[in-house]
N, C-alpha and C positions, 0 to 999 in steps of 0.2 A: 231451239233454245228460247225459253221464256224471257220476258223483260227482267224478271227478278234474278235470273241467272247470268245476265249480261254483266261483263266487267266494266266498271266505271273508270275511265282513264283519269288519272290524277295529274296535277300540275307537275309533280316530280317526274312522272312518266313522259310528259311532253317535253320537259326541259332536257331530260336525258337523251331523247330522240333527236332534239334540235342540236344539242352539243355534239353528239356522235356524228351527225350528218355534216355540220359545218367544219368539223375537224378533218373528216375523211372524204369529203365530196370529190376532191381532186387527187386523192391518194389511192383510192380504190377505183381507178379509172382504166377502162380498156377501150379498144377501138371497135368492139363488137356491140356491146351494150352501153358504152359510155359510162354514165353515172349510176347505172342500174345496180351494180354490186354495193355501192355506197348507200343507196336508198334502202336496199334489203338489210344491210348490216345495221344501219341506224334505227330502223323500225323493228328489228327482230325482238328485242326485249319486251316492248309493249305489245307486239302482236302475239307473243307467247302467252301473255296474260289474257288477251281477248279471245284467242282460239285455244280452248282446252283440248280439243280433238287434234291429234297429231296430223291427220290427213288434211284437215282444214288449215292448220298452221303451215304445213309444207306448201300447200296450194297458194296461200297468201304470200309466202316468201318468194316462190317461183314467179308469181305475178309481178312482184317488185324487182325481180332480176331482169325483167324485160328492158328493152332500150329506153333510156331516158337521158335527156341532156338539157339543162337550162342553167341560167345564172344562179349561183348558190343562194344568194340572199332571197331571190324571188321563189326559189324552190321551197324555202321555209314555209311560205304561205300555202303552196300547193300541197306539200306533204301534211301540213296541219289540217287542211281540208279533207284529204284522203283518210287521215286517221279518224276524223269525226264520222266519216261515212262507214268505215269498217267497224267502229264502235257501235254504231246504230244498227247496221244491217248485217254485220258479220260477213261470211263468205259469199253471201248473195250479192254483195257490193263489188265483187272482184272485177267484173267487166266494166262497171261504172267507174271504178277507181282508175283503171288503166286508160279509159276513154278521157277522163278528166285530165290526167297527167299528159297524155298525148296532145290533147287539144290546147292546153294552156302553156306547155313548156316553151313553145315557139314565141307566141305573143309576149309573154312575160319576160322571156329572155331578151327580147328587143328593148323592153323598158329597163331591165336590170343591167344590160350591157352599157346602155347609155348613161345611166345614173351611177352605177358601181364601178365600171371599168374605164369610163371616160370622165364624167363630170366630177365625181367625188375625189379621185386621186389628183385630177388636174387642179382643182381649186385648193384642196388642202395641201397637196404636194407643192404647189407653187408658193403658197404662203410660208410653209415650213422651209422649203428650199431657199426662198429669198432671205428669210431670217438667218439661215445657216450661212449663206454667202456673205452676209453682213457680219458674221462672227458671233451671232447671237445663239447661244446654246438652247434657247427656248424653242428654236425651230424643230429640233429632234423631240423635245418634250411635247409640243403641240401635236406633232404627227403621231406620237405614241398614244397620247390621251384620246385623240380623235378616233383611232382605230379600236381602242378599248370601248368607247361609246358605241361605235358601229357594231361591235360584237354583240352588245346587249340589244341593239336594234334588231339584229338578225334573229335572236332568240325570241324577242317580242313578236316578230312577224309570224313565227310558228304558232304562237297563241292566237294571233289575229285570224290566221287561216282556220284554226281549230274551232274557235268560238263562233266565227261567222259562217262556218261550213262552206258551202259552194256559193252562197248568195253574194258575198262581197266580191269574190274573184270574177264570177261570171257576169256580174253587173258592170264590171269595168270593160267588158269585151269591146263595145263600140267606141270606147273612149281611149283605148290603148294607143291607137295610131296618132291621135291628136296629142296625147301626153308625150309620146316618144318624140314626135317632131319638135314640140316645144322645148323638151329637155335637150335635144340635139342642137337646136339653135343657140340655146344658152351655153352649152358646152363649146360650140364653135366660137362664140364671142369671147369666152374665157381664153381659149387657145390663141385666138387672134391677138388678144392683149398680151399674152405671154411672149409671142414672137418679138414684139417691140421691146419688151423689158428684160427678157431672159437670154435671148439669142444675141450674143455679143460679137459683132464683126464690124471693122472699120478699116478704111484705106487712107492712111495719112500721107499719101503721095503728094508732093508739091511740084508744081510746074513754075519755072521762073522765066518771065519775059521781061528782060531788062530789069527795071526796078519794081516791076509788078509781079507778085507771087500769087499763085492760085492753088489753094488746098483742095484736092480732089474730093475729100469727104465733106468738108463744111461748105465749100464753094460750089460744088456740083450736085453730089448725091443728096445732101440734106436740103438743098433748094428744090430738088424735084419732089422728094418725099422723105420725111424723117423715117429712119429705120428701113430705108429702101434695100440695103444689102441683106439684112436679116430676112426680109420678106422674099427676096429673090432666092436666097439660099434655101429657105423653107420650101418654096415652090419647086426648086430643083430636086430636093430630096423626095418631095411628094410624088413628082413625076417618075423618079427612078424606082421608088417602091411599087409603083403601078406596073413596072416592067418586069416580066417574069425572069429576065436574065439578071436582074439586080436583087440580091438578097439583102436583108438588113445588115448582115456582117460586111458585105461588100460596100454598102453605102457608108458605114461607119469608117471603114478603112480609107474610102475616098475622101471623106471629110478631114480625117487626120492628115492624109497626104497633102491636100490642098492647104491646110493650115500650116504645115511645116514648110512647104515650098514657098507659100505666100509670105510668111514671116521672115524666112531666110532672105528672100529677095527684097524685103522692105515694102511689099505691097500691102500687107496687113499689119496692124499694130499688135505687138506681143502683149 
């Protein structure tokens, strides 16, 4: 196919592919090829325009049906880059496309998981949740608006991957580890702050020695370390979740049981 016969991908084509993928990435998921079907479905309309030949079109689709799994937001960059490769080289880029996806889906998933699944919801969720706990309806509005903005960020990343081709993504290769570690530290700092402010547990037990009264919470625990009980409870849950015998459901039921029994006995404050 000559250069004059090649289809020029439009912004509308890219937007449609990005929207289709971000809507269905986790809905067309299976345990054999993971997100492969979602990738093929999202890219199908624009690939049909690139590949006029039916055999080439089927080969390109089958290539995208192969195993693929990465964080959705980072996948936008990867798929944008693969689209640029297929637009430029056609079916000859098939192996290169699969190699790019396979080599980048892991490293970029590490960045995406840290930023998207840990840092972003922790920071925005804590702000919105704290406002909601204070009875401020803006908490829900902030969370809603933040996610709308994030949706457009994901669409923009598809364009970034497309316009930059493979240059931008591959140039990040040796910096991904440092970037991921820095984001992880930031996320852990935020989570550490949330433990002291969001996890509420106190023991208002008083010991009376003649005319002297000692409050267990303010006189002992708070003197040792503020928010000591929330930190201990968080550490206990963390250790339990690392044990294969303890599922998240069991841990939740354990916390509910401890709360009910402790409140009934007057150990914890209701």
